[in-house]
C-alpha positions in Angstrom: 52.7 104.1 65.1 55.4 101.7 64.2 52.8 99.0 64.1 50.8 101.1 61.7 53.8 101.6 59.5 54.5 97.9 59.6 50.9 97.2 58.5 51.1 99.7 55.7 54.5 98.2 54.7 52.9 94.8 54.7 49.9 96.0 52.7 52.3 97.8 50.2 54.5 94.6 50.0 51.4 92.5 49.4 50.2 94.9 46.7 53.7 95.0 45.2 53.7 91.1 45.2 50.3 91.0 43.5 51.3 93.6 41.0 54.5 91.8 40.3 52.6 88.5 39.9 50.2 90.2 37.5 53.0 91.8 35.4 55.0 88.5 35.5 51.9 86.6 34.4 51.1 89.1 31.6 54.7 88.9 30.3 54.7 85.1 30.4 51.4 85.1 28.6 52.6 87.7 26.0 55.8 85.8 25.4 53.8 82.6 24.8 51.6 84.4 22.3 54.6 86.0 20.6 56.3 82.6 20.4 53.0 81.1 19.1 52.8 83.8 16.5 56.5 83.3 15.6 55.8 79.6 15.0 52.7 80.3 12.9 54.6 82.9 10.9 57.5 80.6 10.4 55.1 77.9 9.3 53.5 80.3 6.8 56.9 81.3 5.5 58.0 77.7 5.2 54.8 76.8 3.3 55.3 79.7 0.9 58.9 78.7 0.4 58.0 75.1 -0.2 55.3 76.1 -2.7 57.7 78.4 -4.6 60.3 75.6 -4.6 57.8 73.0 -5.9 56.6 75.5 -8.6 60.2 76.1 -9.7 60.9 72.4 -9.8 57.8 71.8 -11.8 58.7 74.6 -14.2 62.2 73.2 -14.6 60.8 69.7 -15.2 58.4 71.1 -17.9 61.3 73.0 -19.5 63.3 69.8 -19.7 60.4 67.9 -21.2 59.8 70.6 -23.8 63.6 70.7 -24.6 63.5 66.9 -25.1 60.5 67.2 -27.4 62.2 70.0 -29.4 65.4 67.9 -29.6 63.5 64.9 -30.9 61.7 67.1 -33.4 65.0 68.5 -34.6 66.6 65.1 -34.9 63.6 63.8 -36.9 63.7 66.8 -39.2 67.4 66.3 -39.8 66.9 62.6 -40.5 64.1 63.5 -43.0 66.5 66.1 -44.6 69.1 63.4 -45.0 66.6 61.1 -46.7 65.5 63.9 -49.0 69.1 64.7 -49.9 69.8 61.0 -50.6 66.8 60.9 -52.9 67.8 64.2 -54.7 71.3 62.9 -55.2 70.0 59.6 -56.6 67.6 61.4 -58.9 70.4 63.7 -60.1 72.7 60.8 -60.8 70.0 59.0 -62.8 69.5 62.2 -64.8 73.2 62.5 -65.3 73.4 58.9 -66.5 70.6 59.5 -69.0 72.3 62.7 -70.2 75.6 60.9 -70.6 73.9 58.1 -72.5 72.3 60.6 -74.8 75.7 62.4 -75.4 77.4 59.1 -76.0 74.6 58.2 -78.5 75.0 61.5 -80.3 78.8 61.0 -80.5 78.3 57.4 -81.9 75.8 58.7 -84.5 78.2 61.4 -85.6 81.0 58.8 -85.8 78.7 56.5 -87.8 77.8 59.4 -90.2 81.5 60.0 -90.7 82.2 56.4 -91.4 79.2 56.2 -93.7 80.5 59.3 -95.6 83.8 57.5 -96.1 85.8 59.5 -93.6 87.4 56.4 -92.1 91.2 56.5 -92.1 91.9 58.1 -95.6 93.0 61.6 -95.8 93.6 63.7 -98.8 94.0 67.3 -99.8 90.6 67.8 -101.3 87.9 70.1 -99.8 85.8 67.0 -98.9 88.8 65.7 -96.9 89.1 69.0 -95.1 85.4 68.9 -94.3 85.7 65.3 -93.1 88.6 66.2 -90.9 86.7 69.2 -89.4 83.7 67.0 -88.8 85.9 64.4 -87.0 87.4 67.2 -84.8 83.9 68.4 -84.0 82.9 64.9 -83.1 85.9 64.6 -80.8 85.1 68.0 -79.3 81.5 67.0 -78.8 82.7 63.9 -76.8 85.0 66.1 -74.7 82.2 68.6 -74.0 79.9 65.8 -73.0 82.4 64.4 -70.5 83.0 67.9 -69.1 79.3 68.7 -69.0 78.6 65.4 -67.1 81.2 66.3 -64.5 79.9 69.8 -64.1 76.3 68.6 -63.9 77.2 66.0 -61.3 79.1 68.5 -59.2 76.3 71.1 -59.4 73.7 68.4 -58.5 75.7 67.4 -55.5 76.3 71.0 -54.4 72.6 71.8 -54.7 71.6 68.7 -52.7 74.1 69.5 -50.0 72.9 73.2 -49.9 69.3 72.2 -49.6 70.0 69.8 -46.8 72.1 72.4 -45.0 69.3 74.9 -45.3 66.7 72.3 -44.1 69.0 71.4 -41.1 69.4 75.0 -40.2 65.6 75.5 -40.3 65.2 72.4 -38.2 67.6 73.7 -35.6 66.4 77.3 -35.5 62.6 77.2 -36.0 60.6 76.1 -33.1 57.7 73.7 -33.6 54.3 75.3 -33.5 52.9 72.6 -31.1 54.9 70.8 -28.4 
């Protein structure tokens, strides 16, 4: 009977060894598959991360390119605004010079009429002398008005040109170009 028990123990031990070998083999195989899956999953995650990173870098590069194009557009617009302002100021100054020449000519004609009328340096108490004196004062006032008007016109022309340039510069800086 002991021999029978020993045989059964040997059979049970052999079955346990086989069962242990099967379980150990299965666990090893499963761990290998899990590790393989982990490596595949890690590779997929890395590929996705690399793709996202490349896409973000490409987007940042495109944004920098568009910013550079916009900056160049703005600078060109401001340069053109400066050229336009310079032309406007030159035109306004030419107009002011022509107006000044006309005012000076008018004052010279008025002085010539006074001289022709005999209103030179003589003064008297007659009505004609009073009229002559009044005309002389009007001629002097006309000259003063011409000088003041020239200065006001020059200041107004300069202010207008600066204002138009400022407005154009603002538009160049705030309005986006329609095409990059």
